[in-house]
C-alpha positions as CSV (number, residue, x, y, z in Angstrom):
1,M,-34.2,1.5,15.9
2,T,-34.2,5.6,15.9
3,T,-36.9,6.7,17.4
4,N,-37.3,10.6,16.6
5,A,-39.3,11.1,13.3
6,V,-37.3,14.1,12.4
7,A,-34.0,12.3,12.5
8,V,-35.3,9.5,10.5
9,F,-36.4,11.7,8.1
10,K,-33.6,13.5,7.6
11,K,-31.2,9.8,7.6
12,E,-33.9,8.2,5.3
13,F,-34.7,11.1,3.1
14,P,-32.1,13.3,2.7
15,A,-33.6,14.9,-0.5
16,L,-37.0,15.7,0.4
17,A,-35.4,16.9,4.0
18,S,-33.1,19.1,2.2
19,I,-36.3,20.6,0.8
20,F,-38.9,20.8,3.4
21,S,-39.6,19.8,7.0
22,L,-41.8,17.5,8.5
23,K,-45.4,19.3,9.4
24,T,-45.8,18.7,13.3
25,F,-49.1,16.4,12.8
26,Q,-47.0,14.4,10.5
27,E,-43.9,14.3,13.4
28,K,-46.9,13.5,16.1
29,V,-48.1,10.7,14.2
30,I,-44.6,8.9,13.7
31,N,-43.3,9.2,16.9
32,N,-47.2,7.9,18.2
33,V,-46.6,4.6,16.0
34,I,-42.9,4.4,16.8
35,T,-43.6,4.6,21.0
36,H,-47.0,3.4,21.6
37,G,-47.5,1.1,18.4
38,S,-50.7,0.8,16.7
39,T,-52.5,4.2,15.6
40,L,-54.8,5.7,13.9
41,A,-54.4,9.1,12.1
42,V,-57.0,11.2,11.0
43,M,-56.2,14.1,8.4
44,P,-57.5,16.4,6.0
45,T,-57.6,15.5,2.0
46,G,-53.3,16.9,0.9
47,G,-52.0,16.2,4.4
48,G,-48.8,14.0,3.7
49,K,-50.6,10.6,4.5
50,S,-47.5,9.2,2.3
51,L,-44.9,10.6,4.1
52,I,-45.9,9.7,7.5
53,Y,-46.1,5.5,6.5
54,W,-42.9,6.1,4.8
55,V,-40.6,7.7,7.6
56,A,-42.8,4.8,10.3
57,A,-41.7,2.2,8.1
58,K,-38.1,3.3,7.6
59,A,-37.5,3.7,11.7
60,F,-38.8,0.0,12.3
61,K,-35.9,-1.1,10.1
62,G,-38.3,-3.7,8.5
63,T,-40.6,-4.6,5.3
64,C,-43.5,-2.4,5.5
65,L,-47.2,-4.0,4.2
66,V,-48.8,-1.5,3.0
67,V,-53.0,-2.2,2.1
68,S,-54.3,0.6,-0.6
69,P,-57.0,0.3,-2.7
70,L,-56.1,1.4,-6.0
71,I,-53.5,0.5,-8.7
72,A,-53.2,4.6,-9.8
73,L,-52.0,4.9,-6.2
74,I,-49.9,2.0,-5.6
75,D,-47.9,2.9,-8.9
76,E,-47.8,6.4,-7.7
77,Q,-46.2,5.8,-4.5
78,T,-44.1,2.7,-5.9
79,E,-42.3,5.2,-8.0
80,K,-41.8,7.8,-5.7
81,L,-40.1,5.2,-3.3
82,T,-38.5,4.0,-5.8
83,A,-37.1,7.7,-6.7
84,S,-36.0,8.0,-2.8
85,G,-34.0,4.7,-2.9
86,C,-36.7,2.1,-1.7
87,N,-36.7,-1.2,-2.8
88,V,-40.2,-1.7,-3.8
89,L,-42.3,-5.0,-4.2
90,A,-46.2,-3.8,-5.7
91,I,-48.3,-7.0,-6.5
92,H,-51.3,-5.7,-8.4
93,G,-53.8,-7.1,-11.5
94,G,-51.3,-4.6,-14.1
95,M,-48.4,-7.0,-13.2
96,G,-48.4,-10.4,-15.4
97,A,-49.6,-13.2,-13.4
98,S,-46.5,-15.0,-14.5
99,E,-44.3,-12.1,-13.0
100,Q,-46.5,-12.3,-9.5
101,I,-45.4,-15.2,-9.2
102,K,-42.0,-15.0,-9.6
103,Q,-41.8,-11.5,-7.7
104,L,-43.8,-13.5,-4.7
105,K,-41.0,-16.8,-4.6
106,M,-38.1,-14.2,-4.3
107,F,-39.5,-12.9,-1.8
108,A,-40.4,-16.2,-0.1
109,N,-37.0,-17.3,-0.3
110,G,-35.2,-14.4,0.9
111,E,-34.1,-13.4,-2.2
112,T,-35.2,-9.7,-2.3
113,N,-35.5,-8.1,0.9
114,P,-38.6,-5.2,0.0
115,D,-38.8,-1.8,2.4
116,F,-42.7,-1.7,1.1
117,I,-44.9,-4.2,-0.2
118,F,-48.2,-3.0,-1.9
119,A,-51.5,-5.0,-2.1
120,S,-54.8,-4.4,-2.8
121,P,-57.7,-5.0,0.1
122,E,-58.7,-7.9,-2.7
123,R,-55.4,-9.4,-3.0
124,M,-55.3,-9.9,1.1
125,A,-59.1,-11.4,0.8
126,T,-58.5,-14.1,-2.0
127,D,-54.9,-14.5,-2.8
128,G,-53.7,-17.7,-1.0
129,F,-50.5,-17.4,-2.8
130,F,-49.9,-14.1,-1.6
131,E,-50.2,-14.7,1.7
132,Y,-48.5,-18.2,1.8
133,C,-45.6,-16.2,0.5
134,I,-46.0,-13.0,3.2
135,S,-46.3,-16.1,5.9
136,L,-42.7,-17.1,5.2
137,Q,-41.1,-14.1,6.6
138,K,-43.4,-13.0,8.5
139,D,-41.0,-11.7,10.8
140,K,-40.1,-9.0,8.5
141,I,-42.9,-7.4,8.6
142,K,-43.2,-4.8,11.2
143,L,-45.3,-2.3,10.1
144,V,-48.5,-2.9,8.4
145,V,-50.1,0.3,7.0
146,I,-54.3,0.7,5.5
147,D,-55.0,3.2,4.0
148,E,-58.1,4.9,3.4
149,V,-59.0,2.9,6.2
150,H,-63.1,4.1,6.6
151,C,-63.7,1.2,3.6
152,I,-63.8,-1.4,6.3
153,S,-67.1,0.4,8.1
154,Q,-70.0,-0.9,6.4
155,W,-71.6,2.2,7.8
156,G,-69.6,4.2,5.5
157,F,-70.4,5.4,2.6
158,D,-67.2,4.2,1.2
159,F,-67.2,0.7,2.4
160,R,-65.4,-2.0,0.8
161,P,-66.0,-6.1,2.1
162,F,-62.6,-6.8,0.7
163,Y,-61.8,-4.5,3.6
164,K,-63.3,-6.6,6.1
165,H,-60.8,-9.3,5.2
166,I,-57.8,-7.5,6.1
167,P,-58.0,-8.5,9.8
168,V,-58.7,-12.3,8.6
169,F,-55.5,-11.8,7.0
170,L,-53.3,-10.4,9.6
171,N,-55.0,-13.6,12.3
172,S,-54.1,-15.9,9.4
173,V,-50.7,-14.9,8.8
174,F,-49.6,-13.1,12.2
175,S,-51.8,-15.5,14.4
176,E,-52.6,-12.7,18.0
177,Q,-49.1,-11.3,17.3
178,W,-49.8,-8.8,14.5
179,P,-47.1,-5.7,13.4
180,T,-47.8,-2.3,14.6
181,I,-50.9,-0.9,12.3
182,L,-51.2,2.3,11.5
183,G,-54.4,3.4,9.7
184,L,-54.9,6.5,7.8
185,T,-57.8,8.2,6.2
186,A,-59.3,12.2,5.9
187,T,-62.3,11.4,7.2
188,I,-64.2,10.2,9.3
189,N,-67.7,9.6,11.5
190,P,-68.0,8.2,15.2
191,R,-69.5,5.4,14.1
192,E,-67.0,4.6,11.6
193,L,-64.3,4.9,14.3
194,I,-65.9,2.1,16.8
195,D,-65.6,-0.1,13.6
196,I,-61.8,0.7,13.0
197,T,-60.4,0.6,16.2
198,N,-62.2,-2.9,17.2
199,D,-61.0,-4.4,13.8
200,F,-57.1,-3.6,14.1
201,K,-57.2,-3.4,17.8
202,I,-55.9,0.2,18.3
203,D,-56.4,1.7,21.6
204,K,-58.5,4.9,22.0
205,K,-55.3,6.8,23.3
206,S,-53.9,6.2,20.2
207,I,-56.5,7.8,17.5
208,L,-54.6,11.0,16.5
209,K,-56.8,13.7,14.8
210,D,-55.1,16.4,13.3
211,D,-56.0,19.9,14.7
212,V,-56.6,21.3,10.7
213,L,-59.2,18.3,9.7
214,L,-61.9,21.6,8.4
215,R,-61.1,22.8,5.1
216,F,-62.0,26.4,5.2
217,D,-59.7,27.3,2.4
218,I,-62.6,26.3,0.5
219,D,-65.5,28.9,0.0
220,L,-68.7,27.0,0.5
221,K,-71.8,27.8,-1.6
222,V,-75.3,26.3,-1.3
223,E,-77.8,26.6,-3.7
224,K,-81.9,25.4,-3.6
225,L,-83.5,25.7,-6.8
226,S,-87.0,25.0,-7.3
227,N,-86.2,22.2,-10.4
228,E,-84.2,20.6,-12.3
229,D,-84.4,22.9,-15.0
230,E,-83.5,25.7,-12.9
231,K,-80.8,23.3,-11.1
232,R,-79.4,22.5,-15.0
233,E,-79.5,26.3,-16.2
234,R,-77.4,27.4,-13.1
235,L,-75.1,24.5,-13.8
236,W,-73.9,25.9,-17.1
237,E,-73.8,29.4,-15.6
238,I,-71.2,28.0,-12.9
239,I,-69.1,26.6,-15.6
240,D,-69.2,29.3,-17.5
241,D,-67.8,31.6,-14.8
242,H,-65.1,30.1,-13.9
243,K,-64.5,28.8,-17.4
244,D,-60.3,29.1,-16.8
245,E,-60.0,27.2,-14.1
246,K,-60.4,22.9,-13.2
247,V,-64.0,22.2,-12.7
248,L,-65.2,18.8,-11.2
249,V,-68.7,18.1,-11.2
250,Y,-70.0,15.3,-9.0
251,L,-72.6,13.3,-10.1
252,Y,-73.8,9.8,-8.9
253,R,-75.5,8.3,-12.4
254,K,-73.1,7.3,-15.1
255,Y,-75.6,7.1,-17.8
256,H,-79.5,8.4,-18.7
257,K,-80.6,11.9,-19.0
258,G,-78.8,14.1,-16.2
259,G,-76.1,11.1,-15.4
260,V,-72.1,11.6,-16.5
261,E,-72.3,10.6,-19.8
262,D,-75.2,12.8,-21.0
263,L,-74.0,16.2,-18.9
264,C,-70.2,15.8,-20.5
265,E,-72.2,15.3,-24.2
266,I,-74.0,18.9,-23.6
267,A,-70.6,20.5,-22.3
268,N,-68.7,19.8,-25.6
269,Q,-71.5,20.2,-27.8
270,K,-71.5,24.1,-26.6
271,G,-67.9,24.4,-27.1
272,L,-66.6,23.2,-23.6
273,S,-63.7,20.5,-23.8
274,A,-65.3,18.0,-21.0
275,L,-64.8,14.7,-20.2
276,S,-66.5,11.7,-18.0
277,F,-65.1,9.7,-15.8
278,H,-66.7,6.3,-14.1
279,G,-66.4,3.0,-12.7
280,D,-67.1,0.9,-15.7
281,M,-64.3,2.7,-17.9
282,S,-61.1,0.6,-17.8
283,S,-57.8,2.0,-15.6
284,S,-55.9,2.9,-18.5
285,E,-58.5,4.6,-19.5
286,R,-59.4,6.8,-16.3
287,Q,-55.8,7.3,-16.1
288,Q,-55.6,8.9,-19.5
289,I,-58.5,11.4,-18.2
290,I,-56.4,12.5,-15.2
291,S,-53.5,12.4,-17.0
292,E,-55.6,15.2,-19.6
293,Y,-56.9,16.8,-16.3
294,R,-54.0,16.9,-14.9
295,D,-51.8,19.2,-17.7
296,G,-54.9,21.2,-18.3
297,S,-55.6,19.1,-22.1
298,T,-59.1,19.7,-20.2
299,N,-60.4,21.9,-17.2
300,L,-63.6,20.1,-16.8
301,V,-64.9,16.7,-15.5
302,F,-68.2,15.4,-15.1
303,A,-67.2,12.4,-12.8
304,T,-69.0,9.9,-10.3
305,N,-67.6,9.5,-7.1
306,A,-65.1,6.7,-8.4
307,F,-63.2,10.5,-8.9
308,G,-62.0,10.1,-5.5
309,M,-59.8,7.7,-3.5
310,G,-55.8,8.7,-4.5
311,I,-56.2,11.1,-7.3
312,D,-54.2,14.1,-6.5
313,I,-54.4,16.9,-8.9
314,P,-53.6,20.0,-6.7
315,N,-54.8,23.0,-8.5
316,I,-58.9,21.9,-8.7
317,R,-60.2,25.4,-8.0
318,V,-64.0,24.3,-7.7
319,V,-66.2,21.3,-7.1
320,I,-69.6,21.2,-8.3
321,H,-72.2,18.6,-6.4
322,F,-75.1,18.8,-8.9
323,M,-76.4,15.1,-7.3
324,L,-76.6,15.4,-3.4
325,P,-73.7,13.5,-1.5
326,E,-75.4,11.0,1.0
327,S,-73.9,12.1,3.8
328,I,-71.7,15.0,5.4
329,E,-68.4,12.6,5.2
330,Q,-68.8,11.9,1.3
331,Y,-69.8,15.6,1.0
332,Y,-66.7,16.6,2.5
333,Q,-64.3,14.2,0.9
334,E,-65.3,15.2,-2.3
335,I,-65.1,19.1,-1.7
336,G,-61.4,17.9,-0.4
337,R,-60.3,16.9,-4.3
338,A,-60.4,21.1,-4.2
339,G,-57.6,23.5,-3.5
340,R,-54.8,20.9,-2.5
341,D,-51.8,23.5,-3.7
342,Q,-53.0,25.4,-0.5
343,N,-54.4,28.1,-3.7
344,G,-57.9,28.3,-2.3
345,A,-61.0,26.8,-3.8
346,T,-64.9,27.4,-4.5
347,S,-67.2,24.3,-3.7
348,Y,-71.2,24.6,-4.8
349,I,-74.0,22.3,-4.3
350,L,-77.3,22.5,-6.0
351,Y,-80.3,20.9,-5.0
352,S,-84.3,20.8,-4.9
353,N,-86.8,18.8,-2.6
354,K,-87.3,16.7,-4.8
355,N,-83.4,15.8,-4.9
356,V,-83.6,14.6,-1.0
357,Q,-86.7,12.1,-1.9
358,V,-84.7,10.4,-5.4
359,R,-81.7,10.7,-3.4
360,K,-83.4,8.1,-0.8
361,T,-86.0,5.9,-2.9
362,H,-83.3,5.2,-6.1
363,F,-79.7,5.2,-4.8
364,I,-79.9,4.5,-0.9
365,D,-82.4,1.9,-1.2
366,K,-82.0,0.2,-4.2
367,S,-78.3,-0.4,-2.9
368,F,-80.0,-2.9,-0.3
369,P,-80.9,-6.2,-1.7
370,K,-84.5,-7.1,-1.4
371,E,-85.6,-10.7,0.2
372,E,-85.9,-12.6,-3.5
373,E,-82.7,-10.9,-5.0
374,I,-80.7,-12.3,-1.2
375,K,-82.1,-15.7,-2.0
376,N,-81.5,-15.7,-5.3
377,L,-77.5,-14.8,-4.7
378,F,-77.2,-17.1,-2.0
379,K,-78.5,-19.9,-4.6
380,K,-75.9,-18.4,-6.4
381,A,-73.4,-18.8,-4.1
382,S,-74.2,-22.1,-2.5
383,N,-76.0,-24.1,-5.8
384,N,-78.6,-24.9,-2.5
385,E,-76.2,-27.3,-1.6
386,I,-75.1,-27.8,1.8
387,G,-71.3,-27.9,2.1
388,K,-67.8,-26.8,0.3
389,K,-67.7,-24.8,-3.0
390,T,-65.7,-22.4,-5.1
391,L,-66.6,-19.5,-4.7
392,Q,-66.0,-16.9,-8.0
393,Y,-65.7,-13.7,-5.5
394,F,-65.7,-11.1,-8.5
395,A,-67.7,-12.2,-11.3
396,E,-70.5,-10.8,-9.3
397,E,-70.3,-7.7,-7.8
398,E,-74.0,-8.2,-6.3
399,L,-72.7,-11.7,-4.6
400,Q,-69.9,-9.1,-3.1
401,S,-71.7,-7.0,-1.1
402,A,-74.4,-9.6,-0.2
403,L,-71.7,-12.2,0.8
404,P,-71.3,-10.5,4.7
405,Y,-75.0,-10.8,5.0
406,F,-74.6,-14.8,4.8
407,L,-71.7,-14.4,6.9
408,N,-73.3,-12.4,9.7
409,C,-76.0,-14.6,9.7
410,N,-74.0,-17.9,9.7
411,A,-75.1,-19.2,6.4
412,I,-72.1,-19.3,4.9
413,T,-68.3,-19.4,6.7
414,I,-65.7,-19.2,4.7
415,E,-63.1,-21.7,4.6
416,G,-59.8,-20.6,3.2
417,K,-58.6,-19.2,-0.6
418,G,-56.8,-21.3,-3.1
419,F,-57.8,-22.0,-7.1
420,T,-60.8,-23.9,-9.1
421,G,-58.7,-26.6,-10.4
422,F,-55.0,-28.7,-10.2
423,K,-54.6,-29.0,-13.9
424,V,-52.4,-25.9,-13.9
425,F,-50.0,-27.8,-12.0
426,K,-47.1,-29.9,-13.2
427,T,-44.1,-31.8,-11.0
428,N,-42.5,-34.5,-11.3
429,T,-40.5,-33.6,-8.2
430,N,-43.1,-33.4,-5.2
431,A,-44.9,-36.5,-4.6
432,E,-47.3,-35.2,-2.2
433,L,-48.7,-32.5,-5.3
434,K,-48.6,-35.2,-8.1
435,T,-51.1,-37.8,-5.7
436,I,-53.1,-34.8,-5.5
437,V,-53.1,-34.1,-9.1
438,D,-53.6,-37.4,-9.9
439,S,-56.2,-37.9,-8.0
440,S,-58.6,-36.0,-9.5
441,K,-60.6,-36.9,-12.6
442,T,-61.9,-33.7,-13.2
443,G,-59.0,-31.6,-12.2
444,M,-61.0,-30.2,-10.0
445,V,-60.8,-29.0,-6.2
446,I,-63.5,-29.6,-3.9
447,P,-63.6,-33.2,-4.7
448,V,-60.4,-34.3,-3.7
449,L,-60.7,-31.4,-0.6
450,L,-63.2,-33.9,0.1
451,K,-61.6,-36.9,-0.1
452,P,-60.8,-38.8,3.2
453,D,-56.8,-38.2,2.4
454,Y,-57.1,-34.4,2.8
455,S,-60.6,-33.9,4.1
456,R,-58.7,-34.0,7.9
457,L,-56.7,-31.2,6.9
458,S,-58.2,-27.7,6.9
459,C,-58.5,-25.7,3.5
460,K,-55.6,-23.5,4.4
461,D,-52.6,-26.6,5.0
462,F,-54.2,-28.3,2.0
463,F,-53.7,-25.0,-0.5
464,N,-50.4,-24.8,0.9
465,I,-49.1,-27.9,-0.4
466,T,-49.1,-26.2,-3.5
467,Y,-47.9,-23.2,-2.7
468,K,-44.8,-24.6,-1.3
469,A,-44.5,-26.9,-4.3
470,L,-44.3,-23.4,-6.0
471,V,-41.6,-21.7,-3.7
472,N,-39.3,-24.4,-3.7
473,N,-39.6,-24.5,-7.5
474,E,-40.7,-28.6,-7.1
475,A,-43.7,-27.2,-9.5
476,I,-44.5,-24.9,-12.2
477,L,-47.4,-23.5,-13.9
478,T,-49.1,-24.5,-17.3
479,K,-51.5,-21.1,-16.5
480,N,-52.3,-18.8,-14.9
481,L,-53.5,-19.4,-11.3
482,D,-56.9,-18.4,-10.8
483,K,-58.1,-17.0,-7.3
484,C,-61.4,-17.7,-5.3
485,L,-62.6,-18.3,-1.6
486,I,-63.5,-21.7,-0.4
487,I,-66.4,-21.3,1.2
488,N,-69.3,-24.2,3.1
489,A,-72.7,-23.6,2.9
490,N,-74.3,-24.2,6.3
491,E,-78.1,-24.5,4.7
492,K,-79.5,-25.9,1.1
493,E,-81.8,-22.6,1.7
494,L,-81.8,-19.6,3.6
495,T,-84.3,-20.4,7.0
496,K,-87.0,-17.6,8.0
497,E,-84.8,-16.7,10.8
498,Q,-81.7,-16.0,8.9
499,L,-84.2,-14.4,6.2
500,E,-85.5,-12.2,8.9
501,N,-81.8,-11.3,9.8
502,I,-80.6,-10.4,7.3
503,S,-84.0,-8.0,6.4
504,N,-83.4,-6.3,10.2
505,E,-79.6,-5.7,9.2
506,T,-80.4,-4.0,5.5
507,A,-83.5,-1.9,7.2
508,R,-81.0,-0.4,10.3
509,K,-78.7,0.6,7.5
510,R,-80.9,1.8,5.1
511,E,-82.5,3.7,8.5
512,Y,-79.4,5.3,9.3
513,K,-77.4,5.9,6.1
514,H,-81.3,7.8,6.1
515,N,-80.5,9.8,8.8
516,L,-76.8,10.7,7.8
517,L,-79.0,12.6,4.7
518,D,-81.3,14.4,6.1
519,Y,-78.6,16.0,8.5
520,L,-76.9,16.7,5.8
521,V,-79.6,18.3,3.8
522,Y,-80.7,20.0,7.6
523,L,-77.3,21.7,7.2
524,L,-77.8,22.9,3.5
525,D,-81.5,24.0,4.4
526,N,-79.8,26.1,7.4
527,F,-76.5,27.3,5.5
528,D,-75.8,30.6,6.7
529,S,-71.9,31.5,5.7
530,S,-69.0,29.1,4.8
531,N,-67.2,29.4,7.7
532,S,-70.4,28.5,9.8
533,M,-71.0,25.5,8.1
534,H,-67.5,24.2,8.4
535,Q,-67.8,24.2,11.6
536,E,-71.2,22.2,11.9
537,I,-69.6,20.0,10.1
538,G,-66.2,20.3,12.4
539,R,-68.6,19.3,15.5
540,Y,-70.4,16.5,13.4
541,L,-67.0,14.9,12.9
542,G,-66.2,15.2,16.4
543,V,-63.0,18.5,15.7
544,N,-62.5,19.6,19.4
545,K,-64.4,22.6,20.0
546,H,-61.7,24.6,20.3
547,L,-60.6,24.4,17.1
548,L,-63.7,25.5,15.5
549,Y,-63.1,28.8,14.8
550,K,-59.4,28.7,13.5
551,I,-60.6,30.0,10.1
552,H,-57.7,31.8,9.0
553,K,-54.4,31.1,7.0
554,T,-51.1,32.3,7.3
555,E,-47.9,32.8,5.6
556,S,-46.3,30.0,7.5
557,G,-49.6,27.5,7.0
558,I,-51.1,27.2,10.5
559,W,-54.5,28.5,10.9
560,V,-55.6,31.5,13.9
561,R,-59.0,33.1,14.7
562,S,-58.7,36.6,13.6
563,K,-57.3,38.2,10.2
564,S,-55.3,40.8,12.9
565,E,-53.8,37.3,13.8
566,V,-53.1,36.7,10.2
567,I,-51.0,40.0,10.3
568,I,-48.8,39.1,13.1
569,A,-48.0,35.4,12.4
570,N,-47.2,36.7,8.8
571,I,-44.8,39.6,9.9
572,L,-43.1,36.8,12.5
573,Y,-42.9,34.7,9.6
574,R,-41.2,36.7,7.5
575,S,-38.6,38.2,10.4
576,N,-37.5,34.1,10.6
577,I,-38.5,34.6,14.4
578,D,-39.3,31.6,15.6
579,F,-43.2,30.9,17.1
580,Q,-46.0,29.0,18.1
581,Y,-49.5,29.8,18.0
582,E,-51.6,28.9,21.2
583,E,-48.7,26.7,23.1
584,K,-50.0,26.0,26.1
585,L,-48.6,27.7,29.4
586,Y,-49.1,25.6,32.4
587,Y,-49.5,27.4,35.5
588,N,-50.3,24.2,37.6
589,E,-50.0,20.0,36.7
590,N,-53.6,20.2,34.8
591,Q,-54.4,23.9,34.3
592,W,-52.7,25.7,31.4
593,K,-53.5,29.0,29.5
594,E,-52.8,29.2,26.1
595,P,-50.5,32.8,25.0
596,D,-51.4,33.8,21.3
597,F,-48.1,33.4,20.6
598,T,-45.3,31.6,22.2
599,I,-42.1,33.8,20.9
600,R,-38.2,32.3,21.7
601,H,-35.6,34.5,19.8
602,N,-32.1,34.8,21.8
603,G,-33.0,32.4,24.7
604,K,-35.6,34.7,25.8
605,V,-39.3,33.8,25.5
606,W,-41.8,36.5,25.2
607,Y,-45.4,35.8,25.2
608,W,-47.0,38.3,22.4
609,E,-51.2,39.1,23.1
610,H,-53.3,40.4,20.6
611,L,-55.9,42.2,22.8
612,G,-58.7,42.1,19.9
613,L,-62.1,42.3,21.8
614,L,-61.4,44.2,25.1
615,K,-64.7,46.4,24.8
616,D,-66.2,42.3,25.9
617,E,-66.9,41.9,29.4
618,Q,-65.9,38.0,29.0
619,Y,-63.2,38.7,26.8
620,N,-61.9,41.2,29.3
621,E,-62.6,38.9,32.6
622,N,-60.4,36.3,30.6
623,W,-57.6,38.8,29.4
624,Q,-57.4,40.0,33.6
625,E,-57.4,36.3,34.7
626,K,-54.5,35.7,32.2
627,K,-52.4,38.6,33.2
628,R,-52.6,37.4,37.0
629,I,-51.3,34.4,35.7
630,F,-48.7,35.6,33.7
631,K,-47.9,37.6,37.1
632,D,-47.7,34.4,39.2
633,L,-45.7,33.0,37.4
634,G,-43.2,35.7,37.1
635,L,-43.7,36.4,33.0
636,L,-45.4,39.4,33.2
637,D,-42.1,41.4,31.8
638,N,-42.5,38.8,29.1
639,V,-45.7,39.7,28.0
640,I,-46.5,42.4,25.0
641,T,-49.3,43.4,23.6
642,T,-51.2,44.7,20.5
643,K,-54.6,46.0,20.2
644,E,-57.4,46.6,17.2
645,S,-55.6,49.2,15.2
646,A,-55.8,50.7,11.4
647,V,-52.0,50.3,11.9
648,L,-51.4,46.9,13.4
649,S,-48.3,46.3,11.1
650,N,-46.3,48.8,12.1
651,Q,-46.9,48.6,15.6
652,A,-46.1,44.4,15.1
653,N,-43.2,45.3,13.4
654,E,-41.8,47.8,16.2
655,L,-42.1,44.9,18.6
656,I,-40.2,42.8,16.7
657,K,-37.3,45.2,16.6
658,R,-37.6,45.2,20.8
659,I,-37.4,41.5,20.3
660,T,-34.7,41.6,18.1
661,A,-32.7,44.0,19.8
662,E,-32.3,41.9,23.5
């Protein structure tokens, strides 16, 4: 296995490598995956997540299983990887059921050897045939990538219950010997971090955070207004101010007054060409809207947070939050839709005191089921009968969110994943399957599963009899194979203790979400400036305090602390001189200083210090200490300095002449 990220990139993706280089953080993550194994990478939106797993997967020289949350994102990655010469198997609902069976059979039989297999967490949670086929070739799977890995945490705003099934899938296929895991996300809070590292067995030393998690290139604007009429008036003013730019307006209500559809209709009545975007639309409808927004047919979209993961439109210039997000994480992820072309953007958030209370009572509180709803949903899942049941997991959205509560209090256990009936199978060559099919008068799975001959088998082994026959071409399907979970209801009705446990669990989560909202509102109410807001968010997200003041971007894409350092960095970059900003210079085993710029040219190393605040007593003391360290290391002759000046550019150019002359 090639163990260097850059070497793998150049070898496996030569066309891309001829255009650009891996970013420092991309290289760091890839090398950590190769050298140390399972890794969690936290990086900003638009930071190049996909290239990390492309290169890491190629380094392992096997098949990479990618868990991705959106069909559109899977299709986009499939297209790009195929164009780069990779063999890709993408299994999702956009592919016909018979084609899915065909492609999975070919993989299971070793007739195809894809570099990448893409599937959704829903697929892993419910599709037993997919799991069986993967298990037959499990030794080929060298890397498992979980994109948008923060969705596994029950504490986050983007929690998707199916993500919780990914570790169950991995245990079922690989037992204790999991392949290397690579989790990727753009934003995460400390509590979510605990869920992820525990669920995916990731060592804390392999949690890597990009130095540039914060988006200082987005100008944050916070406006507190007295009422909804004033807020609406301000919304249209902002839209008018940016009428020639791509504008995205976030709301969290699809219908009714002040919702996505309502404001979109008003915008069009005003003569603006606007589109609405929300989760009730079909996948094709949403893709059409994204296409029109991307190509500029429309520049104004009103959307719920369905407009989020996997949507990469580089030139969105303005994001407006017309309703309050529920947390700092949600706010920061959503403004991260903007300015992904590195050309800056503006974010507005409009709110009133009333909005805070409405967010709590009408959105957060209502997202948790009440006791009567819990009882009804348990009845729907179990029919108030102890024993095995088939659960049509996709039929009820409320049931998806309630099932984790039933699992946590042991009212329900998941026995396996399968299908509801046998009559879809036709076989004359597999005696075992034929006996099963013939033994069922109704064709339903559960009565057969309970027969003495089969009750000794686990659900997984029972269903694998049918999957094996399909893979070996000993059976055919006369209809599409449905997918369901086989559950075991351990109670006829939820006990008083179980209801109390569920109530306590929902209360804890409700309070946690209220606290998240309260902290966001605290930051909004105390807004001072865009940079200070970014810095406060950075502190909350656990960004190293040393990095919070890198707020100015240079032409080479690095972030520095002052505008004077921007001038120096840009001149160095234009002069094609190799330099690093704040590279550690060790003066003993555990201590270091960071020269502003470390320059390597013609075999010599220079240390460039820009002395911007010498009038500050503490700053001057630090500089004197730095000079002593340079002297002790014998490097003082290699130190060059500049000071604040109206002719800093001239000074910098003269120093560069000196550097290049030696």
